C-alpha positions in Angstrom: 130.3 96.6 103.2 127.5 94.3 104.1 125.6 92.3 101.5 122.0 92.2 102.6 119.6 89.7 101.0 117.5 91.1 98.2 114.0 90.9 99.9 115.1 93.3 102.7 116.3 95.8 100.1 113.0 95.5 98.3 111.0 96.0 101.5 112.9 99.1 102.4 112.5 100.4 98.8 108.7 99.8 98.9 108.5 101.4 102.4 110.3 104.5 101.0 107.8 104.7 98.1 104.9 104.3 100.5 106.2 107.1 102.8 106.7 109.3 99.8 103.1 108.7 98.5 101.7 109.3 102.0 103.6 112.6 102.2 102.2 113.7 98.8 98.7 112.7 100.0 99.0 114.7 103.1 100.0 117.8 101.1 97.0 117.3 98.8 94.6 117.0 101.8 96.1 120.2 103.3 95.8 122.1 100.1 92.2 121.0 99.5 91.1 122.1 103.0 90.2 120.2 106.1 86.5 119.6 105.4 86.9 115.8 104.8 89.1 115.4 107.9 86.5 117.2 110.0 83.8 114.8 108.7 86.1 111.8 109.4 86.8 113.0 112.9 83.1 113.4 113.5 82.5 109.8 112.4 85.4 108.6 114.6 83.9 110.4 117.6 80.6 108.7 117.0 82.3 105.3 116.6 84.1 105.8 119.8 80.9 106.7 121.6 79.1 103.7 120.2 82.0 101.4 121.1 81.9 102.7 124.7 78.2 102.1 125.0 78.5 98.6 123.6 81.2 97.9 126.1 79.2 99.2 129.0 76.2 97.1 127.9 78.3 94.0 127.7 77.3 93.5 124.0 80.9 93.4 122.7 82.7 90.2 123.7 86.5 90.5 124.0 88.5 88.6 121.5 89.7 85.2 122.9 
């Protein structure tokens, strides 16, 4: 039997809670329909397009 320090146990505990909440959220989104996800995907596609244009124009400087 290993005695792990308390902070690691707490991190795992919080991670499990977060994963559980995320699973519940996914179920809610699925039951409410995919309208919001479609809107988000549309926004993401536009963001990717704008990012690509900014890169090709040399407007966006890479992070040092």
